C-alpha positions as CSV (number, residue, x, y, z in Angstrom):
1,X,-73.2,10.6,-59.2
2,X,-72.9,7.2,-57.9
3,X,-76.0,7.7,-55.7
4,X,-78.1,8.2,-58.9
5,X,-76.8,4.7,-60.8
6,X,-78.6,1.8,-60.2
7,X,-77.2,-2.0,-59.9
8,X,-77.7,-4.6,-62.7
9,X,-81.0,-6.5,-62.6
10,X,-79.6,-10.0,-62.4
11,X,-76.3,-11.3,-61.3
12,X,-74.0,-14.5,-61.2
13,X,-70.6,-15.8,-59.2
14,X,-67.7,-15.2,-61.2
15,X,-65.7,-17.6,-59.4
16,X,-63.2,-14.9,-58.7
17,X,-62.5,-14.0,-55.2
18,X,-61.7,-10.0,-56.4
19,X,-65.0,-9.8,-58.5
20,X,-67.3,-11.1,-56.6
21,X,-70.8,-11.5,-58.4
22,X,-71.1,-9.8,-62.1
23,X,-73.7,-9.0,-64.3
24,X,-75.6,-12.0,-65.6
25,X,-74.8,-11.6,-69.0
26,X,-71.0,-10.8,-68.7
27,X,-68.1,-13.2,-69.3
28,X,-65.4,-14.3,-67.0
29,X,-62.0,-14.7,-68.9
30,X,-58.4,-14.6,-68.5
31,X,-56.9,-11.6,-69.8
32,X,-54.8,-13.3,-72.1
33,X,-58.0,-14.7,-74.0
34,X,-59.4,-11.2,-74.1
35,X,-56.5,-8.8,-75.4
36,X,-53.3,-9.1,-76.9
37,X,-49.9,-9.1,-74.5
38,X,-46.9,-7.9,-75.3
39,X,-47.1,-8.9,-79.0
40,X,-44.6,-6.6,-80.4
41,X,-41.4,-6.1,-79.4
42,X,-38.1,-4.2,-81.0
43,X,-35.3,-6.1,-82.7
44,X,-31.7,-5.1,-81.7
45,X,-31.3,-5.2,-85.4
46,X,-33.3,-1.7,-85.4
47,X,-31.2,1.1,-86.7
48,X,-29.9,2.6,-83.7
49,X,-30.3,5.9,-85.3
50,X,-33.7,5.9,-85.2
51,X,-35.6,8.4,-82.6
52,X,-38.7,6.9,-80.3
53,X,-40.7,8.7,-77.7
54,X,-39.4,6.5,-74.3
55,X,-41.8,6.2,-71.8
56,X,-40.8,5.3,-67.9
57,X,-43.1,4.0,-65.1
58,X,-42.4,6.8,-63.2
59,X,-44.1,9.4,-66.3
60,X,-47.5,7.5,-65.5
61,X,-50.1,7.3,-62.8
62,X,-53.4,6.6,-62.7
63,X,-54.4,6.6,-65.9
64,X,-52.7,10.2,-66.5
65,X,-49.1,10.7,-67.9
66,X,-47.5,12.9,-65.2
67,X,-44.3,13.8,-67.6
68,X,-44.1,13.6,-71.4
69,X,-42.2,10.4,-72.9
70,X,-38.6,11.2,-73.5
71,X,-37.1,11.6,-77.2
72,X,-34.1,9.6,-77.8
73,X,-32.4,6.9,-79.9
74,X,-33.2,3.2,-80.3
75,X,-29.3,2.8,-79.3
76,X,-29.5,5.0,-76.2
77,X,-32.8,3.1,-75.0
78,X,-32.3,1.0,-71.5
79,X,-31.3,-2.2,-72.7
80,X,-34.4,-4.1,-72.0
81,X,-36.8,-1.2,-73.1
82,X,-37.9,-2.9,-76.2
83,X,-41.8,-3.1,-75.9
84,X,-43.9,-1.1,-78.6
85,X,-47.1,0.9,-77.4
86,X,-49.4,2.1,-80.5
87,X,-52.6,4.2,-80.4
88,X,-55.3,2.4,-78.7
89,X,-53.0,0.0,-76.3
90,X,-53.2,0.4,-72.7
91,X,-49.9,0.0,-70.6
92,X,-49.8,-1.3,-67.0
93,X,-46.9,-1.5,-64.6
94,X,-46.1,-5.2,-63.6
95,X,-43.5,-3.9,-60.9
96,X,-44.6,-2.0,-58.0
97,X,-48.0,-2.2,-59.3
98,X,-49.4,-0.3,-56.4
99,X,-48.1,2.8,-58.1
100,X,-51.1,2.6,-60.3
101,X,-49.2,3.5,-63.9
102,X,-51.9,2.7,-66.0
103,X,-52.0,5.0,-69.3
104,X,-54.5,4.3,-72.3
105,X,-52.2,5.8,-75.7
106,X,-55.6,7.2,-76.9
107,X,-53.6,10.1,-78.3
108,X,-50.3,8.4,-79.6
109,X,-49.3,9.6,-82.9
110,X,-46.0,7.7,-83.0
111,X,-44.4,4.6,-81.9
112,X,-43.6,4.5,-77.6
113,X,-41.1,2.5,-76.6
114,X,-41.2,1.5,-72.9
115,X,-39.5,-0.4,-70.4
116,X,-40.6,-4.4,-69.7
117,X,-41.6,-3.3,-66.1
118,X,-44.5,-2.2,-68.1
119,X,-47.3,-5.1,-69.7
120,X,-48.8,-3.7,-73.2
121,X,-52.2,-4.4,-73.6
122,X,-53.3,-4.4,-77.4
123,X,-56.9,-4.7,-78.2
124,X,-58.6,-7.6,-80.4
125,X,-61.5,-7.2,-82.7
126,X,-64.7,-6.7,-81.0
127,X,-63.3,-5.0,-77.8
128,X,-63.7,-1.6,-77.2
129,X,-59.9,0.1,-76.1
130,X,-61.2,2.7,-74.1
131,X,-62.7,-0.1,-71.8
132,X,-59.5,-2.0,-71.5
133,X,-57.8,0.9,-69.9
134,X,-60.5,1.2,-67.7
135,X,-60.8,-2.3,-66.4
136,X,-56.9,-2.4,-66.0
137,X,-56.9,1.2,-63.6
138,X,-59.6,0.1,-61.3
139,X,-58.1,-0.1,-57.8
140,X,-59.6,-3.6,-58.0
141,X,-57.9,-5.0,-60.5
142,X,-54.5,-3.0,-59.3
143,X,-54.9,-4.6,-55.9
144,X,-55.0,-8.1,-56.9
145,X,-52.1,-7.5,-59.1
146,X,-50.2,-6.2,-56.0
147,X,-51.4,-9.0,-53.9
148,X,-49.8,-11.6,-56.5
149,X,-46.6,-9.8,-56.5
150,X,-43.6,-11.0,-55.2
151,X,-40.1,-9.4,-54.1
152,X,-39.8,-6.9,-51.2
153,X,-37.7,-3.5,-52.8
154,X,-39.4,-3.9,-56.3
155,X,-42.3,-6.4,-56.1
156,X,-43.6,-7.6,-59.4
157,X,-46.0,-10.2,-60.9
158,X,-44.7,-12.7,-63.5
159,X,-46.3,-12.1,-66.9
160,X,-47.3,-15.8,-66.7
161,X,-49.8,-14.8,-63.5
162,X,-51.0,-11.3,-64.9
163,X,-51.9,-12.7,-68.2
164,X,-53.7,-15.5,-66.4
165,X,-56.0,-13.0,-64.3
166,X,-59.3,-13.4,-65.0
167,X,-61.6,-10.4,-65.8
168,X,-65.3,-9.8,-66.8
169,X,-65.9,-8.5,-70.1
170,X,-69.3,-7.1,-70.8
171,X,-70.8,-7.2,-74.6
172,X,-69.4,-5.0,-76.6
173,X,-72.4,-2.6,-76.6
174,X,-72.0,-2.4,-72.9
175,X,-68.6,-1.9,-73.1
176,X,-69.4,0.8,-75.4
177,X,-71.3,2.7,-73.2
178,X,-69.4,2.1,-70.2
179,X,-66.1,3.7,-71.8
180,X,-68.4,6.6,-73.1
181,X,-69.9,7.1,-69.7
182,X,-66.5,7.1,-68.0
183,X,-64.6,9.2,-70.5
184,X,-67.3,12.1,-70.0
185,X,-67.2,12.0,-66.4
186,X,-63.2,11.8,-66.6
187,X,-63.6,14.6,-69.0
188,X,-65.5,16.7,-65.9
189,X,-63.1,15.9,-63.6
190,X,-60.2,16.7,-65.4
191,X,-61.4,19.9,-66.0
192,X,-62.2,20.3,-62.1
193,X,-58.6,18.8,-61.2
194,X,-57.1,21.4,-64.0
195,X,-58.6,24.4,-62.5
196,X,-57.7,23.2,-58.7
197,X,-53.8,22.9,-60.0
198,X,-54.4,26.6,-61.6
199,X,-54.9,27.6,-58.4
200,X,-52.3,26.0,-56.5
201,X,-49.8,27.2,-59.1
202,X,-50.6,30.8,-58.6
203,X,-50.7,29.8,-55.0
204,X,-46.8,28.4,-55.3
205,X,-45.9,31.5,-57.4
206,X,-47.1,34.0,-54.2
207,X,-45.3,31.5,-51.9
208,X,-42.1,31.5,-54.2
209,X,-42.4,35.4,-54.5
210,X,-42.4,35.6,-50.3
211,X,-39.5,33.3,-50.0
212,X,-37.4,35.1,-53.0
213,X,-38.0,38.7,-51.4
214,X,-37.1,37.9,-48.1
215,X,-33.5,35.5,-48.8
216,X,-32.8,38.7,-51.5
217,X,-33.7,41.9,-50.1
218,X,-34.4,41.0,-46.5
219,X,-37.2,42.4,-44.6
220,X,-36.5,46.1,-44.4
221,X,-37.8,48.0,-47.7
222,X,-35.7,51.0,-47.2
223,X,-32.3,48.9,-46.4
224,X,-29.3,50.4,-49.2
225,X,-28.2,47.9,-51.8
226,X,-24.9,46.9,-52.8
227,X,-23.6,44.9,-55.8
228,X,-23.6,40.8,-54.7
229,X,-20.7,40.7,-57.4
230,X,-23.0,37.9,-58.9
231,X,-24.9,38.3,-62.3
232,X,-28.0,36.1,-61.8
233,X,-28.0,37.4,-57.8
234,X,-27.8,41.1,-58.5
235,X,-27.9,43.6,-55.8
236,X,-28.1,42.8,-52.1
237,X,-28.6,44.4,-49.1
238,X,-25.3,46.4,-48.3
239,X,-24.4,44.7,-44.8
240,X,-25.0,41.4,-46.2
241,X,-21.9,39.0,-47.5
242,X,-22.1,36.6,-50.2
243,X,-21.2,32.9,-49.0
244,X,-20.6,29.6,-50.5
245,X,-22.5,26.5,-49.3
246,X,-19.1,24.4,-48.2
247,X,-18.4,27.5,-45.8
248,X,-21.5,26.9,-43.7
249,X,-22.2,23.2,-43.1
250,X,-21.4,19.8,-44.7
251,X,-22.8,17.9,-47.7
252,X,-23.1,14.4,-47.1
253,X,-24.0,11.8,-49.8
254,X,-26.1,8.5,-48.5
255,X,-26.1,5.0,-48.0
256,X,-25.2,2.5,-50.5
257,X,-27.1,-0.8,-50.1
258,X,-27.5,-4.1,-52.4
259,X,-31.4,-5.5,-52.8
260,X,-30.2,-8.3,-50.4
261,X,-30.1,-6.0,-47.7
262,X,-33.6,-4.7,-48.0
263,X,-36.0,-6.3,-45.1
264,X,-39.4,-5.7,-43.9
265,X,-40.2,-2.8,-41.9
266,X,-40.0,-4.5,-38.4
267,X,-36.6,-5.8,-39.2
268,X,-34.8,-2.8,-40.4
269,X,-33.9,0.8,-40.7
270,X,-35.9,3.4,-43.0
271,X,-34.2,4.7,-46.0
272,X,-35.0,8.2,-47.3
273,X,-35.5,8.2,-51.2
274,X,-36.6,10.8,-53.5
275,X,-40.1,9.0,-53.5
276,X,-40.2,10.1,-49.6
277,X,-40.1,13.8,-50.7
278,X,-43.3,15.7,-52.0
279,X,-43.9,19.6,-51.7
280,X,-41.6,19.9,-49.3
281,X,-42.1,17.9,-46.6
282,X,-41.3,13.8,-45.9
283,X,-43.9,11.6,-47.0
284,X,-44.5,7.5,-46.6
285,X,-46.2,5.0,-48.7
286,X,-43.1,3.7,-50.9
287,X,-41.0,3.2,-48.3
288,X,-37.7,0.8,-48.2
289,X,-36.1,-0.5,-45.2
290,X,-32.5,-2.1,-44.4
291,X,-30.5,-4.2,-42.7
292,X,-26.8,-3.6,-42.6
293,X,-24.3,-1.5,-41.2
294,X,-25.3,2.6,-41.2
295,X,-22.3,4.6,-40.4
296,X,-22.9,7.3,-37.6
297,X,-22.8,10.2,-40.1
298,X,-25.2,8.8,-42.3
299,X,-28.0,8.5,-39.3
300,X,-30.4,11.5,-40.0
301,X,-30.6,14.0,-37.7
302,X,-33.1,16.4,-36.6
303,X,-32.9,19.7,-39.1
304,X,-31.0,18.1,-41.5
305,X,-32.0,19.0,-44.9
306,X,-32.5,16.1,-47.4
307,X,-32.0,17.0,-51.0
308,X,-32.5,14.8,-54.1
309,X,-29.2,14.8,-55.9
310,X,-29.7,12.1,-58.6
311,X,-32.9,10.6,-60.5
312,X,-33.6,9.6,-63.6
313,X,-36.1,12.7,-63.8
314,X,-34.6,15.9,-63.8
315,X,-37.5,17.4,-62.2
316,X,-36.9,15.6,-58.9
317,X,-33.3,17.2,-58.7
318,X,-33.1,19.6,-55.9
319,X,-36.1,18.8,-54.0
320,X,-35.8,18.7,-50.2
321,X,-37.3,18.7,-47.0
322,X,-36.3,19.1,-43.7
323,X,-35.9,16.1,-41.0
324,X,-38.2,16.1,-38.0
325,X,-38.0,14.3,-34.7
326,X,-39.9,11.6,-36.3
327,X,-37.3,10.4,-38.8
328,X,-34.1,11.3,-36.6
329,X,-32.7,8.0,-36.4
330,X,-33.4,6.9,-40.2
331,X,-30.9,6.6,-43.2
332,X,-30.8,8.3,-46.7
333,X,-30.2,6.4,-50.0
334,X,-27.0,7.0,-52.4
335,X,-29.0,9.3,-54.8
336,X,-30.0,11.0,-52.1
337,X,-27.8,14.1,-50.1
338,X,-27.9,15.8,-46.6
339,X,-26.9,19.2,-45.8
340,X,-25.8,19.2,-42.1
341,X,-25.5,22.7,-40.9
342,X,-26.6,24.9,-37.4
343,X,-27.7,27.2,-39.8
344,X,-30.7,25.3,-41.8
345,X,-33.4,27.5,-40.4
346,X,-32.1,30.1,-42.7
347,X,-30.6,27.7,-45.3
348,X,-34.1,25.5,-45.7
349,X,-35.4,28.9,-46.9
350,X,-32.5,29.3,-49.5
351,X,-33.0,26.0,-50.4
352,X,-36.6,26.5,-51.6
353,X,-36.0,29.7,-53.3
354,X,-35.4,30.6,-56.7
355,X,-31.8,30.7,-56.2
356,X,-31.2,27.3,-55.4
357,X,-33.4,25.8,-58.0
358,X,-31.3,28.6,-60.8
359,X,-28.3,26.9,-59.4
360,X,-29.4,23.7,-59.7
361,X,-30.9,24.1,-63.2
362,X,-27.5,25.8,-64.5
363,X,-25.6,22.4,-63.8
364,X,-28.1,19.6,-65.3
365,X,-27.8,18.4,-69.1
366,X,-29.9,16.3,-71.0
367,X,-27.6,13.5,-70.2
368,X,-26.7,14.0,-66.5
369,X,-29.3,14.5,-63.5
370,X,-26.7,14.8,-60.5
371,X,-26.3,17.7,-58.4
372,X,-22.5,16.7,-57.1
373,X,-20.8,17.7,-54.0
374,X,-18.6,19.7,-55.9
375,X,-21.4,21.5,-57.6
376,X,-23.3,21.5,-54.2
377,X,-20.8,22.8,-52.1
378,X,-20.2,25.8,-54.2
379,X,-23.1,27.1,-54.8
380,X,-23.1,31.0,-53.8
381,X,-25.6,32.4,-51.4
382,X,-26.8,35.8,-50.0
383,X,-25.5,35.8,-46.2
384,X,-27.3,38.1,-43.8
385,X,-26.5,38.4,-40.0
386,X,-27.2,36.0,-38.1
387,X,-30.0,37.8,-35.9
388,X,-31.6,38.7,-39.4
389,X,-31.4,35.1,-40.7
390,X,-33.3,34.4,-37.7
391,X,-36.0,37.4,-38.4
392,X,-36.1,36.0,-42.0
393,X,-36.9,32.3,-41.3
394,X,-39.4,33.5,-38.7
395,X,-41.2,35.8,-41.2
396,X,-41.2,33.2,-44.2
397,X,-42.3,30.5,-41.9
398,X,-45.3,33.0,-40.7
399,X,-46.0,34.3,-43.9
400,X,-46.0,31.0,-45.9
401,X,-48.0,29.3,-43.5
402,X,-51.3,30.5,-44.6
403,X,-50.6,30.0,-48.5
404,X,-49.7,26.5,-47.5
405,X,-52.7,26.0,-46.0
406,X,-54.3,27.2,-49.0
407,X,-52.3,24.9,-51.4
408,X,-53.2,21.7,-49.0
409,X,-56.9,22.3,-49.0
410,X,-57.1,22.5,-52.8
411,X,-54.6,19.6,-53.1
412,X,-57.3,17.9,-50.4
413,X,-60.0,18.6,-53.1
414,X,-58.0,17.2,-55.8
415,X,-57.5,14.0,-53.8
416,X,-61.1,13.5,-53.1
417,X,-61.9,14.0,-56.9
418,X,-59.4,11.8,-57.6
419,X,-60.7,9.1,-55.0
420,X,-64.0,9.4,-56.2
421,X,-63.2,8.8,-59.9
422,X,-61.1,5.7,-59.1
423,X,-64.7,4.5,-56.7
424,X,-66.4,5.2,-59.8
425,X,-64.6,3.1,-62.3
426,X,-64.1,0.5,-59.9
427,X,-67.9,0.1,-59.1
428,X,-68.7,0.2,-63.3
429,X,-66.0,-1.9,-64.5
430,X,-66.9,-4.8,-62.2
431,X,-70.7,-4.4,-62.8
432,X,-71.7,-3.1,-59.4
433,X,-73.4,-0.2,-61.3
434,X,-75.3,-0.2,-64.5
435,X,-74.4,3.4,-66.7
436,X,-76.1,1.9,-70.1
437,X,-79.3,4.1,-69.5
438,X,-76.9,7.5,-68.2
439,X,-74.7,6.6,-71.2
440,X,-77.9,7.3,-73.5
441,X,-78.5,10.5,-72.3
442,X,-75.4,11.8,-72.2
443,X,-74.4,14.9,-74.7
444,X,-72.6,13.8,-78.0
445,X,-69.1,14.4,-78.2
446,X,-66.8,15.5,-80.7
447,X,-64.7,12.4,-79.9
448,X,-66.0,9.4,-80.9
449,X,-65.4,5.7,-79.4
450,X,-63.0,3.6,-81.7
451,X,-63.6,-0.1,-82.2
452,X,-60.5,-2.1,-82.7
């Protein structure tokens, strides 16, 4: 699709390094001279019983809501969460901007409040709201924000620097054409991604069913069963036991450190956090390193199971991954727990089954997202003989390997499409590609662009 789009016929220097040359008819202005920034702030005098949908930075990624806003009372909102988001606004995270937490509030029916970690951009008259959203989620703009951010643990760009950022502004008709074209492409991409995500969900269900049957029934379909004595567990093989986790290993809460301890990668020890766990694996990219004393028991060992035990997002509680040799010597944060046991080959299967998910969920509430050591140690699990544990762990590894490969392939395809979308947006909103003719030949969409 990019290959079929021509450049503009004439360009001029923008005077801005990240923009390079821009179409001759476009303007270059500071962001604050184009849109309103953080214009509406809620007062402490607002009725404390008034309910708001509250949006956190972690709920937004690359122009998409990854988690729905939480409904909370004003008085229960974080003390500085007082910025207002209305329909047509765009919010962009000025803290850790590399996370690409940008969202266009196209379908906001009620007032949202958001953390001051977001900047709220309100289109002025003569501006196409959707174009604002696409511009600030472009990788070029995000990269420039990140380059101007300061700080180590939570790098942020100041409001002054952010509002003074210079952007390129097409004439209104071109803003409309760009927004219409990108909306059209975005809908097609989203349909493709949704289809892949449905496939991934089906594969994950198959994976979950494989693990669940193995850890509750074993590998012999004809084995005699007995009541487990646990209502939610049901029957288990007659020769199995039911044990509590505290009898099988040690649960260890992670390291507490201060912002002053955070250093560059070459100077400190990697601290594993919730952001380092994705789809049952350790991932990198949002790493924190500290220089402080780390007790020996808080040094990760090969085979340890790293568990997210505390988080602002309930969905993260219980997420876990095995520590391999590449991570031996790292530590882990205070919101994480490591389970250390000589039986972790089998216990890793348990931790990724519905048995662990059910018991984790049973103790979480709307106000408490924490898996305490007491709760974790009291988890009940089916316990086969050691030889059978090894057989089950080997069977699960072998059977899920093909499923995991199919999931990885689908995720790669989604990733390629996300990268394509980001590249297209960056090329179009900086004027490297001209979509005006393409926009004229698009089918009429049910949803019309709004002009503020």
